C-alpha positions as CSV (number, residue, x, y, z in Angstrom):
1,M,0.0,0.0,0.0
2,V,1.3,3.4,-0.9
3,V,0.8,6.2,1.6
4,N,-0.1,9.5,0.1
5,V,1.6,12.3,2.0
6,A,0.9,16.0,2.4
7,L,4.0,17.9,3.6
8,C,3.1,21.1,5.4
9,G,6.1,23.3,5.3
10,A,8.9,23.4,2.7
11,G,11.7,25.3,4.5
12,V,15.0,23.8,5.7
13,V,13.3,21.1,7.8
14,G,10.6,20.4,5.2
15,G,13.2,20.1,2.5
16,G,15.2,17.7,4.7
17,V,12.2,15.6,5.4
18,L,11.3,15.5,1.8
19,T,14.8,14.3,0.9
20,M,14.4,11.5,3.5
21,I,11.0,10.5,2.1
22,E,12.3,10.5,-1.4
23,K,15.1,8.1,-0.4
24,L,12.3,5.7,0.7
25,R,10.6,6.1,-2.6
26,D,12.4,3.0,-3.9
27,S,10.3,1.0,-1.6
28,N,7.1,2.5,-3.1
29,M,5.9,3.2,0.5
30,F,5.3,6.9,0.3
31,R,4.1,9.3,-2.4
32,I,4.2,13.0,-1.8
33,K,1.0,14.5,-3.2
34,K,0.9,18.0,-1.8
35,I,3.5,20.4,-0.4
36,L,2.1,23.4,1.5
37,V,4.2,26.6,0.9
38,R,3.8,30.3,1.5
39,T,4.9,31.2,-2.0
40,I,4.7,28.8,-4.9
41,D,7.3,30.6,-7.1
42,K,10.1,30.6,-4.5
43,V,13.3,28.9,-5.5
44,R,13.9,25.8,-3.3
45,N,16.8,23.6,-2.6
46,F,14.9,20.5,-3.7
47,E,13.0,19.3,-6.8
48,L,9.3,18.9,-6.8
49,P,8.7,15.2,-6.6
50,K,7.0,13.5,-9.5
51,G,3.2,13.6,-9.0
52,A,3.4,16.3,-6.3
53,T,2.0,19.8,-6.4
54,Y,2.7,22.9,-4.4
55,T,-0.2,24.6,-2.8
56,T,-0.8,27.7,-0.6
57,D,-4.2,26.4,0.5
58,W,-3.8,24.2,3.6
59,K,-7.2,22.7,3.1
60,E,-5.8,20.8,0.1
61,C,-3.5,19.0,2.5
62,V,-6.3,17.6,4.6
63,D,-8.5,16.1,1.9
64,P,-9.1,12.4,2.8
65,N,-9.7,11.6,-0.9
66,E,-6.1,12.7,-1.7
67,V,-4.0,12.3,1.5
68,D,-3.4,9.5,4.0
69,M,-0.8,11.3,6.1
70,V,0.0,14.9,7.0
71,V,3.5,15.8,8.1
72,E,3.2,19.2,9.9
73,L,6.5,21.2,9.8
74,I,5.3,24.8,9.9
75,G,5.4,25.2,13.7
76,G,3.4,27.6,15.7
77,I,0.0,26.9,17.2
78,T,-2.5,28.7,15.0
79,L,-2.4,27.4,11.4
80,A,-0.7,24.2,12.6
81,K,-3.6,23.5,14.9
82,E,-6.1,24.0,12.1
83,I,-4.2,21.6,9.9
84,I,-3.6,18.9,12.6
85,F,-7.2,19.0,14.0
86,T,-8.8,19.0,10.5
87,A,-6.6,16.1,9.4
88,L,-7.5,14.1,12.5
89,K,-11.2,14.9,12.1
90,N,-10.9,13.6,8.5
91,N,-9.3,10.4,9.9
92,I,-5.9,11.3,8.4
93,N,-2.7,10.2,10.2
94,V,-0.5,13.1,11.4
95,V,3.2,13.4,12.2
96,T,4.5,16.5,13.9
97,A,7.3,17.7,16.2
98,N,5.3,20.6,17.4
99,K,5.5,20.3,21.2
100,A,4.1,23.8,21.7
101,L,0.9,22.8,20.0
102,I,0.7,19.5,21.8
103,A,1.2,21.2,25.2
104,A,-1.3,24.0,24.5
105,H,-4.0,21.7,23.2
106,M,-3.4,18.3,24.8
107,E,-6.9,17.9,26.3
108,E,-8.6,18.8,23.0
109,L,-6.3,16.4,21.1
110,E,-7.1,13.6,23.6
111,E,-10.9,14.1,22.9
112,L,-10.4,14.3,19.2
113,L,-8.3,11.1,19.1
114,A,-10.9,9.2,21.1
115,T,-13.3,9.6,18.1
116,S,-10.8,9.6,15.1
117,T,-9.3,6.7,13.3
118,G,-6.3,8.9,12.5
119,T,-3.2,8.7,14.7
120,L,-0.9,11.5,15.9
121,G,2.9,10.7,15.7
122,L,5.1,12.9,17.8
123,K,8.8,13.1,17.0
124,Q,10.3,14.7,20.1
125,L,12.9,13.1,22.3
126,L,12.2,15.2,25.5
127,V,8.5,14.5,25.8
128,V,8.3,10.9,24.5
129,E,8.3,9.3,28.0
130,F,5.5,11.6,29.3
131,L,3.4,11.3,26.2
132,S,3.9,7.5,26.0
133,L,2.6,7.1,29.5
134,K,-0.2,9.6,29.5
135,L,-1.5,9.5,25.9
136,C,-0.9,6.1,24.3
137,K,-4.4,5.1,25.4
138,H,-5.6,7.7,22.9
139,R,-3.6,6.4,19.9
140,F,-0.8,8.9,20.2
141,V,2.2,7.2,18.5
142,A,5.6,8.2,19.9
143,L,8.3,8.0,17.2
144,I,11.9,7.7,18.5
145,K,14.9,8.1,16.2
């Protein structure tokens, strides 16, 4: 099964994550479908993957007919919250390292995950133990490198 991915953020971190995902492309595991950017015409240090499109509309990244997983890399707690919460409401899996958002909206996320079939993967070494103990019952997935 191929996982269709929306990458939200194409800065330094987003470009690095894209490079890592593209290296896994040989396994046909992931397909980048959407890349959320502020400016479409900006010159970037990576090539647009085959079959992917840039968008400035975050709602395109949370369409359950197009996307199976959202990788949130924009940071902050305003737009990132809209993206993450909408994705989970649409039963889309989410991966983020946004500990500020998790801390600010933990109770809301717990409630949402209780009704969603989507999962929330958190890549953050300092909070993995706490989140693993407190939130695994709500399908939070702690990812450790």
